[in-house]
C-alpha positions in Angstrom: 0.0 0.0 0.0 1.4 3.4 -1.0 1.2 6.4 1.2 0.5 9.7 -0.4 0.9 13.1 1.4 -1.6 15.7 0.6 -2.2 19.2 1.9 -5.5 20.8 2.6 -6.2 24.5 2.4 -7.2 25.8 5.8 -9.7 28.3 4.1 -11.0 25.9 1.4 -11.4 22.5 3.1 -12.5 20.7 -0.1 -9.3 21.5 -2.1 -6.4 19.2 -1.7 -2.8 20.0 -2.8 0.2 17.8 -3.5 2.5 20.6 -2.5 2.5 22.5 0.8 3.7 25.7 -1.0 0.8 25.5 -3.4 -1.7 25.1 -0.5 -0.1 28.1 1.3 -0.4 30.2 -1.9 -4.0 29.3 -2.2 -4.7 30.2 1.4 -3.0 33.6 1.0 -5.0 34.2 -2.2 -8.3 33.4 -0.4 -7.2 35.7 2.5 -6.5 38.6 0.1 -9.9 37.9 -1.6 -11.7 38.1 1.7 -10.1 41.4 2.6 -10.8 42.8 -0.9 -14.4 41.7 -0.6 -14.7 43.6 2.6 -13.3 46.7 1.1 -15.5 46.5 -1.9 -18.6 46.1 0.3 -17.6 49.3 2.2 -17.0 51.2 -1.1 -20.2 49.9 -2.8 -22.8 49.0 -0.2 -25.3 47.9 -2.9 -23.0 45.1 -4.0 -24.3 41.7 -3.0 -22.3 39.5 -0.8 -21.8 37.0 -3.6 -20.7 39.7 -6.1 -18.3 41.0 -3.6 -16.8 37.6 -3.0 -16.5 36.9 -6.7 -14.8 40.2 -7.4 -12.5 39.7 -4.4 -11.4 36.3 -5.7 -11.0 37.6 -9.3 -8.8 40.5 -8.1 -6.8 38.2 -5.8 -6.2 35.7 -8.5 -5.0 38.4 -10.9 -3.2 40.5 -8.3 0.0 40.7 -10.3 -1.8 42.3 -13.2 -3.7 44.7 -10.9 -0.4 45.6 -9.2 1.2 46.5 -12.5 -1.8 48.6 -13.4 -1.6 50.5 -10.0 2.1 51.1 -10.6 1.5 53.3 -13.6 1.0 50.5 -16.2 -2.7 50.7 -16.8 -2.2 48.8 -20.1 -1.5 45.7 -18.0 -5.3 45.4 -17.5 -5.5 44.4 -21.2 -4.1 41.1 -20.2 -7.4 40.4 -18.3 -9.4 41.0 -21.4 -7.3 38.4 -23.3 -8.0 35.8 -20.6 -11.7 36.3 -20.9 -11.6 36.0 -24.6 -9.6 32.7 -24.4 -12.3 31.2 -22.1 
């Protein structure tokens, strides 16, 4: 019988990872998404909880692109459009 080590995200108990670093990155992304969702709810109170969560996750998953855009490279946001077209 083989033994396999898997890691579980502490914020997403249904996801399993083969690599601890990947599980940690996923947890950090979800933590950022939660914080972003809270900020978005404060900025736009009419935003539903589900919409805020979806936006927070989207922004957290694409944080590198948003970081470039916030650092005077607004054209970096065009990368997000290309991803949507590919889907």
